Backbone as JSON, one array per atom type, in Angstrom:
{
  "sequence": "MSEQQRKFELYFEERIASCKQRSKLFAADERKDESNFEKIRENVYEIFKTIFSAADRDCGKDDLAKKQFFLQKAEQIPMNWRASYEKAKQNGDAAKMHIESIKLDTIREIKDMCMQIWEETI",
  "N": [[0.85, -1.18, 0.0], [0.6, 2.16, -0.9], [2.0, 5.28, 0.29], [0.34, 7.47, -0.3], [-2.11, 6.22, -0.62], [-2.54, 5.22, 1.97], [-2.72, 7.65, 3.38], [-5.0, 8.76, 2.18], [-6.99, 6.9, 2.78], [-6.93, 7.08, 5.56], [-7.76, 9.72, 5.83], [-10.46, 9.47, 4.93], [-11.46, 7.74, 6.93], [-11.15, 9.34, 9.23], [-12.81, 11.56, 8.61], [-15.31, 10.32, 8.34], [-15.68, 9.28, 10.93], [-15.72, 11.69, 12.33], [-18.05, 12.91, 11.31], [-19.97, 11.08, 12.21], [-19.71, 11.4, 14.97], [-20.4, 14.14, 15.31], [-23.03, 14.02, 14.36], [-24.26, 12.41, 16.3], [-23.96, 14.08, 18.54], [-25.48, 16.3, 17.77], [-27.98, 15.06, 17.56], [-28.4, 14.27, 20.2], [-28.72, 16.73, 21.27], [-31.12, 17.4, 20.36], [-31.24, 18.4, 17.78], [-32.27, 17.73, 15.09], [-32.23, 18.21, 12.25], [-29.58, 19.17, 11.76], [-28.21, 16.91, 12.61], [-29.04, 15.07, 10.68], [-27.91, 16.28, 8.41], [-25.21, 15.85, 8.87], [-25.18, 13.1, 8.64], [-25.68, 12.85, 5.93], [-23.32, 13.96, 4.86], [-21.53, 12.06, 5.89], [-22.39, 9.8, 4.48], [-21.64, 10.49, 1.85], [-18.85, 10.51, 2.13], [-18.51, 7.78, 2.75], [-19.39, 6.58, 0.37], [-17.41, 7.43, -1.46], [-15.14, 6.43, -0.28], [-15.56, 3.74, -0.67], [-15.46, 3.73, -3.46], [-12.8, 4.42, -3.82], [-11.62, 2.13, -2.78], [-12.45, 0.33, -4.71], [-11.04, 1.35, -6.87], [-8.47, 0.76, -6.03], [-8.57, -2.03, -6.05], [-9.1, -2.53, -8.78], [-7.0, -1.27, -10.14], [-4.61, -2.11, -9.14], [-1.21, -1.79, -8.35], [-0.74, 0.6, -9.57], [-0.55, 3.76, -8.96], [-1.14, 6.21, -10.24], [-3.12, 5.45, -12.06], [-5.09, 4.68, -10.22], [-5.68, 7.15, -9.05], [-6.69, 8.53, -11.3], [-8.92, 6.92, -11.97], [-10.45, 7.25, -9.65], [-10.89, 10.06, -9.64], [-12.33, 10.32, -12.01], [-14.74, 9.0, -11.37], [-15.49, 10.69, -9.34], [-16.26, 12.87, -10.73], [-18.34, 11.92, -12.35], [-20.42, 10.8, -10.66], [-21.45, 12.98, -9.02], [-22.9, 14.39, -10.94], [-25.64, 13.82, -11.07], [-26.4, 14.89, -8.65], [-25.91, 17.59, -9.07], [-27.8, 18.08, -11.08], [-30.14, 17.54, -9.67], [-29.99, 19.57, -7.77], [-30.29, 21.84, -9.42], [-32.87, 21.4, -10.41], [-34.32, 21.54, -8.02], [-33.81, 24.18, -7.41], [-35.14, 25.49, -9.5], [-37.7, 24.84, -8.77], [-37.97, 26.1, -6.4], [-37.33, 24.79, -4.05], [-35.92, 24.96, -1.23], [-34.99, 23.3, 0.83], [-34.27, 20.89, -0.42], [-32.32, 21.88, -2.13], [-30.39, 22.61, -0.26], [-29.62, 20.13, 0.8], [-28.54, 18.9, -1.52], [-26.46, 20.68, -1.98], [-24.85, 20.21, 0.23], [-23.89, 17.65, -0.38], [-22.51, 18.23, -2.77], [-20.59, 20.09, -1.88], [-19.16, 18.45, -0.16], [-18.07, 16.48, -1.9], [-16.46, 18.12, -3.39], [-14.57, 18.89, -1.48], [-13.45, 16.36, -0.98], [-12.3, 15.77, -3.49], [-10.43, 17.84, -3.63], [-8.76, 17.09, -1.49], [-7.83, 14.65, -2.45], [-6.31, 15.51, -4.65], [-4.42, 17.06, -3.3], [-3.09, 15.14, -1.71], [-2.08, 13.38, -3.69], [-0.52, 15.07, -5.25], [1.72, 15.46, -3.8], [3.64, 13.61, -4.47], [3.25, 12.62, -7.04]],
  "CA": [[0.0, 0.0, 0.0], [1.42, 3.36, -1.02], [1.81, 6.32, 1.3], [-0.83, 8.25, -0.69], [-3.3, 5.41, -0.34], [-2.71, 5.23, 3.42], [-3.19, 8.99, 3.78], [-6.36, 8.97, 1.7], [-7.87, 6.04, 3.58], [-6.99, 7.69, 6.89], [-8.61, 10.9, 5.66], [-11.85, 9.01, 4.91], [-11.81, 7.22, 8.25], [-11.28, 10.47, 10.16], [-13.99, 12.36, 8.26], [-16.5, 9.52, 8.66], [-15.8, 9.27, 12.39], [-16.1, 13.04, 12.75], [-19.46, 13.1, 10.96], [-20.76, 10.25, 13.14], [-19.67, 12.03, 16.29], [-21.21, 15.36, 15.27], [-24.41, 13.62, 14.2], [-24.74, 11.97, 17.62], [-24.04, 15.25, 19.41], [-26.65, 17.08, 17.35], [-29.18, 14.29, 17.91], [-28.56, 14.36, 21.66], [-29.11, 18.12, 21.54], [-32.41, 17.52, 19.69], [-31.07, 19.19, 16.55], [-32.46, 16.65, 14.12], [-31.79, 18.6, 10.91], [-28.12, 19.17, 11.72], [-27.79, 15.52, 12.69], [-29.27, 14.47, 9.35], [-26.93, 16.83, 7.47], [-23.95, 15.13, 9.11], [-25.36, 11.76, 8.07], [-25.53, 13.0, 4.48], [-21.88, 14.08, 4.62], [-20.94, 10.75, 6.17], [-22.74, 8.92, 3.37], [-20.8, 10.84, 0.7], [-17.5, 9.98, 2.43], [-18.58, 6.32, 2.63], [-19.48, 6.25, -1.06], [-16.13, 7.63, -2.14], [-14.19, 5.49, 0.32], [-15.81, 2.5, -1.4], [-14.95, 3.91, -4.82], [-11.35, 4.34, -3.74], [-11.3, 0.7, -2.62], [-12.63, -0.29, -6.03], [-9.89, 1.78, -7.68], [-7.32, -0.03, -5.57], [-8.77, -3.4, -6.53], [-9.06, -2.58, -10.24], [-5.78, -0.69, -10.72], [-3.42, -2.73, -8.55], [-0.18, -0.94, -7.77], [-0.59, 1.8, -10.39], [-1.14, 4.88, -8.21], [-1.69, 7.19, -11.16], [-4.38, 4.89, -12.56], [-6.05, 4.77, -9.11], [-6.08, 8.55, -8.94], [-7.52, 8.86, -12.46], [-10.18, 6.19, -11.8], [-11.18, 7.9, -8.58], [-11.33, 11.39, -10.06], [-13.37, 10.15, -13.02], [-15.99, 8.7, -10.65], [-15.81, 11.89, -8.55], [-16.93, 13.78, -11.66], [-19.56, 11.3, -12.86], [-21.46, 10.59, -9.65], [-22.14, 14.22, -8.63], [-23.72, 14.96, -12.02], [-27.05, 13.71, -10.65], [-26.6, 15.84, -7.55], [-26.01, 18.93, -9.67], [-29.09, 18.14, -11.76], [-31.16, 17.61, -8.62], [-29.89, 20.91, -7.21], [-30.88, 22.78, -10.38], [-34.31, 21.17, -10.43], [-34.84, 22.09, -6.77], [-33.71, 25.64, -7.54], [-36.24, 25.9, -10.38], [-38.96, 24.63, -8.06], [-37.96, 26.86, -5.16], [-37.24, 23.84, -2.94], [-34.7, 25.31, -0.51], [-34.51, 22.17, 1.62], [-33.58, 19.97, -1.34], [-31.1, 22.58, -2.58], [-29.41, 22.54, 0.82], [-29.13, 18.74, 0.84], [-27.66, 18.68, -2.67], [-25.25, 21.5, -1.81], [-24.0, 19.49, 1.19], [-23.23, 16.58, -1.14], [-21.56, 18.83, -3.72], [-19.48, 20.66, -1.1], [-18.38, 17.33, 0.38], [-17.27, 15.88, -2.96], [-15.43, 19.11, -3.73], [-13.53, 18.73, -0.45], [-12.79, 15.06, -1.22], [-11.45, 15.91, -4.68], [-9.29, 18.68, -3.23], [-7.84, 16.29, -0.66], [-7.2, 13.69, -3.35], [-5.27, 16.2, -5.4], [-3.38, 17.45, -2.36], [-2.31, 13.94, -1.33], [-1.34, 12.83, -4.82], [0.44, 16.04, -5.78], [2.92, 15.42, -2.98], [4.68, 12.78, -5.08], [3.0, 12.23, -8.45]],
  "C": [[0.9, 1.24, 0.0], [1.11, 4.34, 0.11], [0.57, 7.16, 0.99], [-2.11, 7.5, -0.34], [-3.57, 5.4, 1.16], [-3.27, 6.57, 3.89], [-4.65, 9.2, 3.38], [-7.35, 8.13, 2.5], [-8.02, 6.59, 4.99], [-7.89, 8.93, 6.87], [-10.09, 10.5, 5.69], [-12.29, 8.54, 6.29], [-12.03, 8.35, 9.25], [-12.53, 11.29, 9.88], [-15.28, 11.62, 8.6], [-16.73, 9.51, 10.17], [-16.25, 10.63, 12.92], [-17.58, 13.32, 12.47], [-20.36, 12.31, 11.91], [-20.84, 10.91, 14.51], [-20.55, 13.29, 16.33], [-22.7, 15.03, 15.14], [-25.01, 13.2, 15.54], [-24.9, 13.14, 18.57], [-25.26, 16.1, 19.06], [-27.94, 16.37, 17.74], [-29.45, 14.38, 19.41], [-29.04, 15.74, 22.07], [-30.46, 18.45, 20.9], [-32.36, 18.47, 18.49], [-31.08, 18.2, 15.39], [-31.94, 17.01, 12.72], [-30.27, 18.56, 10.79], [-27.56, 17.75, 11.8], [-27.93, 14.83, 11.34], [-28.27, 14.99, 8.32], [-25.58, 16.14, 7.63], [-24.03, 13.71, 8.56], [-25.21, 11.78, 6.56], [-24.05, 13.11, 4.13], [-21.19, 12.73, 4.81], [-21.19, 9.79, 5.01], [-21.87, 9.2, 2.14], [-19.38, 10.32, 0.92], [-17.47, 8.47, 2.27], [-18.6, 5.88, 1.17], [-18.1, 6.33, -1.71], [-14.99, 6.83, -1.51], [-14.32, 4.14, -0.4], [-15.28, 2.58, -2.83], [-13.43, 3.83, -4.83], [-10.89, 2.9, -3.56], [-11.43, -0.04, -3.94], [-11.48, 0.11, -6.96], [-8.66, 0.98, -7.32], [-7.4, -1.45, -6.11], [-8.56, -3.5, -8.04], [-7.72, -2.16, -10.83], [-4.49, -1.26, -10.12], [-2.47, -1.71, -7.97], [0.03, 0.37, -8.54], [-1.3, 2.98, -9.73], [-1.76, 5.93, -9.12], [-3.03, 6.72, -11.72], [-5.46, 4.94, -11.48], [-6.59, 6.19, -9.0], [-7.03, 8.92, -10.08], [-8.9, 8.19, -12.37], [-11.05, 6.91, -10.78], [-11.73, 9.25, -9.02], [-12.41, 11.33, -11.15], [-14.72, 9.89, -12.35], [-16.44, 9.92, -9.84], [-16.42, 12.98, -9.43], [-18.28, 13.22, -12.09], [-20.7, 11.27, -11.84], [-22.18, 11.89, -9.27], [-22.98, 14.88, -9.73], [-25.21, 14.92, -11.65], [-27.36, 14.67, -9.53], [-26.74, 17.26, -8.07], [-27.37, 19.12, -10.35], [-30.23, 18.28, -10.74], [-31.17, 18.99, -7.96], [-30.58, 21.92, -8.12], [-32.4, 22.63, -10.44], [-34.96, 21.75, -9.17], [-34.84, 23.61, -6.81], [-34.86, 26.17, -8.39], [-37.59, 25.82, -9.66], [-39.03, 25.39, -6.73], [-37.91, 25.98, -3.92], [-35.91, 24.04, -2.2], [-34.13, 24.14, 0.28], [-33.72, 21.19, 0.74], [-32.29, 20.59, -1.86], [-30.01, 22.47, -1.52], [-28.8, 21.13, 0.9], [-28.16, 18.48, -0.31], [-26.38, 19.5, -2.54], [-24.3, 20.87, -0.79], [-23.22, 18.4, 0.46], [-22.15, 17.16, -2.06], [-20.36, 19.45, -3.0], [-18.56, 19.55, -0.58], [-17.52, 16.7, -0.71], [-16.19, 16.85, -3.42], [-14.25, 19.02, -2.75], [-12.75, 17.44, -0.67], [-11.84, 15.16, -2.41], [-10.22, 16.77, -4.38], [-8.28, 17.9, -2.42], [-7.12, 15.25, -1.51], [-6.05, 14.34, -4.1], [-4.11, 16.6, -4.49], [-2.49, 16.26, -2.0], [-1.48, 13.45, -2.51], [-0.32, 13.81, -5.4], [1.73, 16.04, -4.98], [4.04, 14.62, -3.67], [4.46, 12.46, -6.54], [3.03, 13.47, -9.31]]
}
């Protein structure tokens, strides 16, 4: 396992744990909406952690291929989220827009971290 892969997996584990913790704190404080927003973020991290595992499985030891596979999926999957955001915007559905923006902000952060980790050596 490469150093980049270890860093990226650790990043996912830390972000998922952080979201779980914040979700529980918000729920205990009877802040259901905030708790649910953290669950949405956690779900996005889980999805892309799984995609990264698939990249590792499919690309073997080729770190550049893993990065390209991952970034390709990180562009494809959010397309539906963007479309859903635009539809919600047209319909004036602020709640749905907020949910989709959480997903889009989270994937933007994930892609930035991917680039930061891989730019260190590739």
